[in-house]
C-alpha positions as CSV (number, residue, x, y, z in Angstrom):
1,M,-4.7,17.4,7.4
2,K,-1.9,18.6,9.6
3,S,1.3,16.8,10.8
4,F,3.1,17.6,14.0
5,I,6.7,16.4,14.0
6,Y,8.9,16.1,17.1
7,I,12.5,15.3,16.4
8,N,15.0,14.3,19.1
9,S,18.5,14.6,17.5
10,M,20.1,13.2,20.6
11,S,18.4,9.9,20.5
12,G,20.3,6.7,19.7
13,S,23.2,7.3,17.3
14,G,22.0,10.8,16.4
15,F,20.6,10.2,12.9
16,S,17.1,11.6,13.6
17,E,17.6,14.9,11.8
18,T,19.3,13.2,8.8
19,Y,16.3,10.8,8.6
20,F,13.8,13.7,8.7
21,N,15.6,15.6,5.9
22,K,16.1,12.6,3.7
23,Y,12.8,10.6,4.2
24,L,10.1,12.0,6.5
25,K,10.1,15.5,5.1
26,Q,9.2,14.4,1.6
27,F,6.5,12.1,2.9
28,V,4.7,14.6,5.0
29,N,4.9,17.3,2.3
30,K,3.2,14.9,0.0
31,N,0.5,13.7,2.4
32,F,-0.3,16.7,4.6
33,K,-1.4,20.3,3.8
34,E,0.4,21.8,6.9
35,T,3.4,20.6,8.8
36,Y,4.8,21.8,12.1
37,V,8.4,20.7,13.0
38,V,9.7,20.9,16.6
39,K,13.3,20.0,17.6
40,L,13.7,18.5,21.0
41,P,14.3,19.6,23.7
42,C,12.0,22.6,23.4
43,N,10.1,25.1,25.4
44,N,6.7,24.1,26.8
45,E,4.8,26.3,24.3
46,N,6.2,24.2,21.5
47,Y,4.2,21.3,22.7
48,I,0.9,23.1,22.5
49,I,-1.6,21.8,19.9
50,D,-4.9,23.7,19.4
51,N,-7.9,21.8,20.6
52,K,-9.5,22.0,17.1
53,D,-6.6,20.0,15.7
54,N,-7.0,17.2,18.3
55,N,-8.7,14.8,15.9
56,E,-7.9,11.6,13.8
57,N,-7.5,13.5,10.6
58,N,-4.1,14.8,11.7
59,C,-0.9,12.9,12.8
60,I,1.9,13.3,15.3
61,F,5.2,12.0,14.1
62,I,7.8,11.3,16.8
63,V,11.4,10.7,15.6
64,G,13.5,9.3,18.5
65,G,13.5,6.5,21.1
66,D,11.0,5.1,23.5
67,G,11.7,7.7,26.1
68,T,11.1,10.5,23.5
69,V,7.7,9.0,22.7
70,S,6.5,9.0,26.3
71,M,8.0,12.4,27.1
72,T,6.6,14.0,24.0
73,I,3.1,12.7,24.4
74,Q,3.1,13.6,28.1
75,N,4.2,17.2,27.4
76,I,1.6,17.6,24.6
77,M,-1.1,16.4,27.0
78,I,0.0,18.7,29.8
79,N,0.7,21.9,27.8
80,S,-2.3,21.5,25.5
81,K,-4.5,20.7,28.5
82,F,-6.0,17.7,26.8
83,D,-8.0,15.2,28.8
84,N,-7.6,12.8,25.8
85,L,-5.3,12.8,22.8
86,N,-7.2,11.9,19.7
87,I,-4.5,12.5,17.1
88,P,-2.9,9.2,15.8
89,I,0.8,8.8,16.7
90,Y,3.4,7.6,14.2
91,I,6.7,6.4,15.7
92,C,9.9,6.8,13.6
93,P,12.3,4.8,15.8
94,F,15.7,6.3,16.1
95,G,16.6,5.5,19.8
96,S,18.8,2.8,21.2
97,G,16.1,0.4,22.3
98,N,13.1,1.1,20.0
99,G,11.0,-1.5,21.8
100,L,7.7,0.3,21.2
101,A,8.2,0.4,17.4
102,K,9.2,-3.3,17.5
103,N,5.9,-4.3,19.1
104,L,4.0,-2.2,16.5
105,N,6.0,-3.5,13.6
106,V,7.0,0.0,12.4
107,D,9.7,0.4,9.8
108,P,10.7,4.1,9.5
109,Y,11.9,3.5,5.9
110,K,8.5,2.2,4.8
111,L,6.3,5.2,5.6
112,S,2.6,4.7,4.9
113,L,-0.7,6.0,6.2
114,N,-2.3,2.7,5.3
115,G,-1.4,0.9,8.5
116,K,-3.9,0.1,11.2
117,K,-4.5,2.6,13.9
118,K,-4.8,0.8,17.2
119,Y,-5.3,1.9,20.8
120,I,-2.6,1.3,23.4
121,N,-3.4,1.6,27.1
122,S,-0.8,3.7,28.9
123,M,0.6,3.0,32.4
124,E,0.6,5.8,34.9
125,I,3.5,6.3,37.3
126,Q,2.9,8.1,40.6
127,S,5.5,9.2,43.1
128,D,6.0,12.1,45.5
129,N,9.3,12.9,43.8
130,L,7.8,13.3,40.3
131,D,6.7,16.9,39.6
132,N,4.5,16.4,36.5
133,K,0.8,15.9,37.0
134,L,0.9,13.2,34.4
135,N,3.6,10.5,34.2
136,I,3.0,8.0,31.5
137,S,4.7,4.9,30.1
138,F,3.9,3.0,27.0
139,L,6.5,0.2,27.4
140,S,8.3,-0.7,30.6
141,Q,9.8,0.0,33.9
142,T,13.0,-1.8,34.8
143,W,15.3,-2.2,37.8
144,G,18.4,-4.3,38.4
145,I,20.4,-5.8,35.6
146,I,18.3,-4.4,32.8
147,S,18.5,-0.8,34.1
148,D,22.2,-1.2,34.8
149,I,22.8,-2.3,31.2
150,D,20.6,0.4,29.7
151,I,21.9,3.4,31.7
152,N,25.5,2.5,32.4
153,T,26.2,2.0,28.7
154,E,24.9,5.4,27.6
155,F,28.4,6.5,26.8
156,L,28.4,3.9,24.0
157,R,25.3,5.3,22.2
158,C,27.4,5.8,19.1
159,I,27.6,2.1,18.5
160,G,23.8,1.6,18.7
161,D,22.4,-1.7,19.9
162,F,25.8,-3.2,20.4
163,R,26.2,-1.3,23.6
164,F,23.6,-3.6,25.2
165,Y,25.7,-6.7,24.5
166,Y,28.7,-5.0,26.2
167,G,26.5,-4.4,29.2
168,I,25.2,-8.0,29.3
169,L,28.8,-9.4,29.4
170,K,29.7,-6.9,32.2
171,Y,26.8,-7.6,34.5
172,I,26.9,-11.3,34.0
173,F,30.4,-11.5,35.4
174,L,30.1,-8.5,37.7
175,P,26.5,-8.8,39.0
176,N,24.6,-6.4,41.2
177,F,21.9,-7.5,43.6
178,Y,19.7,-4.7,45.0
179,K,17.4,-4.7,48.1
180,G,13.8,-3.7,47.7
181,S,10.1,-4.4,48.2
182,L,7.5,-5.1,45.6
183,D,3.7,-5.1,46.3
184,I,1.5,-6.3,43.4
185,T,-2.2,-6.8,42.8
186,T,-2.7,-9.5,40.2
187,I,-5.4,-9.5,37.5
188,D,-7.3,-11.9,39.7
189,N,-7.2,-9.2,42.5
190,N,-4.8,-11.2,44.7
191,D,-2.2,-9.1,46.7
192,Y,1.4,-10.2,47.2
193,T,4.4,-8.6,48.9
194,I,7.9,-9.7,47.8
195,N,11.0,-8.5,49.7
196,G,14.6,-9.3,49.3
197,D,17.6,-9.0,47.0
198,F,16.6,-8.5,43.4
199,Y,18.8,-9.2,40.4
200,L,16.1,-8.4,37.8
201,F,12.8,-6.6,37.7
202,C,10.8,-5.8,34.6
203,A,7.3,-4.5,34.3
204,S,6.0,-4.2,30.8
205,N,2.8,-4.1,28.8
206,A,4.5,-5.4,25.7
207,Q,6.6,-8.4,24.7
208,W,9.6,-6.6,23.4
209,I,11.3,-4.0,25.7
210,S,13.7,-3.2,22.9
211,S,14.1,-4.2,19.3
212,D,16.6,-7.0,20.4
213,F,15.1,-8.3,23.6
214,K,11.7,-10.1,24.0
215,I,11.2,-10.6,27.7
216,A,7.5,-10.5,28.5
217,N,6.4,-13.4,26.3
218,K,2.8,-13.5,27.6
219,A,2.2,-9.7,27.3
220,N,-0.1,-8.0,24.8
221,I,0.5,-4.4,24.1
222,F,-3.2,-3.9,23.2
223,S,-4.4,-5.2,26.6
224,K,-4.7,-3.5,30.0
225,D,-2.4,-6.0,31.8
226,I,1.0,-5.3,33.1
227,D,3.4,-8.2,33.0
228,I,6.1,-8.4,35.7
229,L,9.1,-10.6,35.7
230,I,11.5,-10.8,38.6
231,I,14.6,-12.7,39.8
232,K,15.1,-12.2,43.5
233,E,17.7,-15.0,44.1
234,K,21.4,-14.5,44.2
235,I,21.8,-16.8,41.2
236,S,25.1,-18.3,40.3
237,L,27.4,-17.5,37.3
238,S,26.2,-20.6,35.5
239,E,22.6,-19.5,36.1
240,R,23.3,-16.0,34.9
241,I,24.9,-17.4,31.7
242,K,21.8,-19.6,31.3
243,L,19.6,-16.5,31.7
244,I,21.3,-14.8,28.8
245,Y,21.0,-17.9,26.6
246,Y,17.2,-18.0,27.3
247,L,16.9,-14.3,26.9
248,L,18.6,-14.4,23.4
249,N,16.3,-17.3,22.5
250,E,13.2,-15.4,23.7
251,R,12.3,-18.0,26.4
252,I,13.2,-16.2,29.7
253,D,9.9,-17.0,31.2
254,E,10.7,-20.8,31.1
255,L,13.5,-20.5,33.7
256,D,12.6,-21.8,37.1
257,F,14.3,-18.9,38.9
258,V,12.2,-16.3,37.0
259,E,8.9,-15.4,38.6
260,Y,6.1,-14.1,36.2
261,F,3.0,-12.2,37.2
262,K,0.2,-10.5,35.4
263,V,-1.0,-7.5,37.4
264,N,-3.3,-4.5,37.5
265,K,-1.0,-2.4,39.6
266,Y,2.2,-2.5,41.7
267,N,4.3,-0.5,44.1
268,L,8.1,-0.8,43.9
269,K,10.3,0.6,46.7
270,L,14.0,0.6,46.6
271,T,16.0,0.3,49.8
272,D,19.3,0.3,48.0
273,T,20.4,3.8,47.1
274,D,22.9,2.6,44.5
275,S,20.2,1.4,42.1
276,M,17.8,3.2,39.8
277,I,14.4,2.6,38.2
278,V,14.2,3.2,34.4
279,N,11.0,4.1,32.6
280,D,11.0,3.6,28.8
281,G,14.7,4.0,28.8
282,E,14.9,7.1,31.0
283,V,15.9,7.2,34.7
284,I,13.0,8.0,37.2
285,N,14.0,10.4,39.9
286,S,12.4,8.3,42.6
287,A,13.0,5.2,44.7
288,N,9.3,4.5,45.4
289,I,6.8,4.3,42.5
290,N,3.2,3.3,42.1
291,V,2.2,2.1,38.7
292,K,-1.2,1.2,37.3
293,N,-3.0,0.9,34.0
294,T,-5.5,3.7,34.0
295,G,-7.4,2.7,30.9
296,K,-6.4,5.9,29.1
297,Q,-5.9,5.0,25.5
298,F,-3.7,6.5,22.8
299,L,-4.0,5.8,19.0
300,F,-0.8,4.5,17.4
301,Y,-0.1,3.4,13.8
302,S,0.6,-0.3,13.7
303,F,1.7,-2.5,10.8
């Protein structure tokens, strides 16, 4: 049995390497015959895994946040030239959001190989501006207030999840409304086009987009559906305060100004150059993306 460990020391509050040295290192030494450790960022050749090792007997450990998970798996697939990744993935969540680990109920301090290994369907993101042949997401794409909170509070990473609450207060009282167009194909194969000023856009295949925020209440991380929530009205201050109350109580989908869709695919086009799309916590260098669930599955440890 071999373990492949990828550590992003820049994720979250920067405790990834401390965690590896104090906890994960002992665990893998006890349970695996061979261990390969890669510190991120790294060169392309460090992502290469031999085809003979691409099996369920081995394990990939990723120490970092949601963006690190997507980026690492994507780079392993591309550089190893795998059509399918058969090695189970064990997330050790040390980012700011850690939504994927929340959905899988992973506790990095309770390491065990006795958890269930379950398949997750990835989303594929296509855009003319994206260089990689494969652009995958395991969690969410956001635009509007969620992206503003996530990216514009990066300078407060040292305080962990509390930076998100600072961002919430800021953008409740100083809201941004962005112009764009959204084309969706629902799971019933109905097509809709939605134009206008958007306050919130969230596309997710999981209920929790971070360890603190459960937004897509009807989502199932083990299904092929993509759940989309939007607010395209210029809602008032009292409605924005109400939004946060419902968000903190995990009932955002009950609000009458929140539209909820289950889709197979969508296209999002921004016409406002001051805004940004965020995929799994990382900014996408594009104002026009096509996203679909390809049915490509990856095996994750779940508890």
